[in-house]
C-alpha positions as CSV (number, residue, x, y, z in Angstrom):
1,M,110.0,81.9,108.6
2,K,111.3,82.3,105.0
3,K,113.0,79.3,103.9
4,T,114.7,80.6,100.1
5,K,118.3,82.0,100.3
6,V,117.1,85.7,100.3
7,I,116.5,86.3,104.0
8,N,117.1,90.4,104.1
9,S,113.4,91.8,104.1
10,D,114.0,94.6,101.9
11,L,115.8,92.7,99.5
12,S,113.2,89.7,99.6
13,R,110.3,92.7,99.1
14,V,111.9,93.9,96.1
15,I,112.4,90.6,94.4
16,A,109.0,89.3,95.2
17,T,107.5,92.5,93.7
18,M,109.7,92.5,90.5
19,G,107.8,92.2,87.0
20,H,108.8,91.1,83.4
21,F,111.6,93.7,82.2
22,D,112.1,95.4,85.9
23,K,115.8,95.8,86.7
24,L,117.6,95.3,89.9
25,S,121.2,96.7,90.4
26,I,123.8,95.2,92.7
27,G,127.0,97.2,93.1
28,D,129.9,98.4,95.0
29,A,130.4,100.5,98.1
30,G,131.1,103.7,96.2
31,M,128.5,103.5,93.4
32,P,126.0,106.7,93.2
33,V,122.4,106.1,93.2
34,P,119.9,108.4,92.0
35,S,117.6,109.9,95.0
36,S,114.7,108.3,92.9
37,T,116.0,104.7,93.6
38,E,115.6,102.6,96.6
39,K,118.8,102.0,97.9
40,I,119.3,98.8,100.1
41,D,122.2,98.9,102.0
42,L,123.9,95.9,103.1
43,A,127.5,96.8,103.6
44,V,128.8,96.5,107.0
45,D,132.6,96.4,106.8
46,N,135.1,96.6,103.6
47,G,134.4,93.6,101.5
48,I,131.4,92.3,103.8
49,P,129.2,91.2,102.0
50,S,131.2,90.7,98.8
51,F,129.6,91.8,95.5
52,M,129.9,87.8,94.4
53,Q,128.1,86.9,97.7
54,V,124.9,89.0,97.0
55,L,124.7,88.4,93.3
56,N,124.7,84.6,94.0
57,N,122.2,85.3,96.7
58,V,120.1,87.3,94.4
59,L,120.8,84.9,91.6
60,E,119.1,82.2,93.8
61,E,115.7,83.8,93.5
62,L,115.5,86.1,90.9
63,E,114.7,84.7,87.1
64,V,117.0,86.8,84.9
65,Q,116.7,87.2,81.4
66,R,119.4,90.1,80.8
67,I,122.6,91.4,82.4
68,Y,123.8,95.2,81.7
69,L,127.5,96.2,82.8
70,A,129.4,99.0,83.3
71,E,128.6,101.4,80.3
72,E,125.3,100.1,79.7
73,M,124.5,100.3,83.6
74,K,125.2,104.3,83.8
75,K,122.1,105.1,81.6
76,D,119.7,102.5,83.1
77,L,120.3,102.8,86.8
78,A,117.6,105.5,87.3
79,D,114.9,102.9,85.8
80,C,116.1,100.4,88.5
81,K,113.4,99.0,90.9
82,A,116.2,99.0,93.7
83,F,120.1,99.5,94.2
84,V,121.7,96.8,96.4
85,R,125.0,98.1,98.0
86,T,127.4,95.6,99.0
87,G,130.6,96.3,101.2
88,E,132.9,95.6,97.7
89,M,135.4,98.1,97.5
90,T,136.7,96.8,94.3
91,P,135.8,99.4,91.3
92,Y,133.3,98.6,88.8
93,S,131.8,95.7,91.0
94,N,128.5,96.8,89.7
95,I,125.6,94.6,87.6
96,L,122.1,95.2,86.5
97,L,119.7,92.7,86.5
98,E,116.8,92.5,84.2
99,S,114.1,90.6,85.2
100,G,112.7,87.7,83.1
101,V,109.6,85.0,83.6
102,T,109.7,81.5,85.1
103,F,107.0,80.4,82.6
């Protein structure tokens, strides 16, 4: 069994396959996701899991070199490897993480 923090199989797979400059988005329950982008739906109830819980979990495994917020995110969402939907109900709880390298 996997020993690291991310145990959701779909999310773990996406992180494991990310290369330099690939992007992963994490957002609230209402964020529209382009049909061409894989959606990993973690939401189970209002606020569960929260945006911050998911973000902190992902940051345990993903090397991030750049972060995109709000306006920048709108134009780059279609280029994401995947979008992670949380149960967050706070507007604008969305982030786009650009993968870096560990060396």
